[in-house]
N, C-alpha and C positions, 0 to 999 in steps of 0.2 A: 455547613462545612462541605457537603457534597457539591452544592452549587458553586462554591468557590473553586473546588477542584475542576469542575466542568469548565469554568471560565478560564482557568489557568492552562488547561490542556486543550481547549478549543474542541471539546467533544460534545456530542448532543446531550441535552439535558434529559435524563431519565432517572428512574428510581434505582437503577442498577449501580453497583460500584463502578468506578471509572475503568478498571481493568476488564470488566465484563463487556463494556462497549468496545474496547480495543479488540478483544477476542472476537466479537461479532463482526467487526469491520474486517479483521484479518480473514475470517471465514469467507466473507463476501469477496474479498480480493482473490483468495485461493480458488474459489469456485469460478471466478471470471477467467483467471489464468488457465485453469484446467479445461474450461469450456472452449478455449481457443487452441487447445492441443499442446500447450507448453507445460513445463514443470518448474517449480520453485527450487532455488538453491537456498535462498535466505529471504525471510520476511520478518521484519520487526518494527515496532513503534519506537521512534526516537523522541523522547520527551523534550530535550532542549530545542529541537526545531519544530515540534508539534507536527510531525509527519511520519509516514511509513516509508521504510526503505525496502525495496524489492530487488532481488537479483535472480535472474532465470538460470537454468542449467545450460542454456544454449545462447549463442550470439545471434541476434536477429539481423537480417539484412536491412539495409536502409529503407527499402520500399515497404517494409512491414511495420516500421516503428510508429508512424502516425496512426495507422489502423489499430495497432495494439493499444496505444495510449487512449484512443477514443472509445475502446471497449471496456476500459476499467471503470469501476463503480465510483471513483473519486477523480478529481482533476489530477492529471499525471504528467510529469516531466521526465524526459529521457536524460539520464545522467552520464551516459557513455558506456563503455565496456568495463565490466568488473573482471575479477580473476576467473570466474566460472561462466559468465554470460552477460547479457545486457542488463544494465542497472537502471532503476527508475525510482523517483520519489513521488509519493501520492499524498495529497493534502486534504485532510477532513474539513 
């Protein structure tokens, strides 16, 4: 059953329940964002798209976006500007 959930959610195969892996990855993302001197407005896992949605508290200038994406622990796409700051999608 767990392996089936891992395949459906595209999460790493571990003995942990699927939500424990999500929490661990969210902690890694939060640590990466904080280490760059930024803060999160929103970070959640989106089951239908098998990805994490991240929105910062601030709007990043264009020249910082590529650097920010390259420092994330997962492949990251810039989604534009959200209501509170720059928005990104991260793919496990």
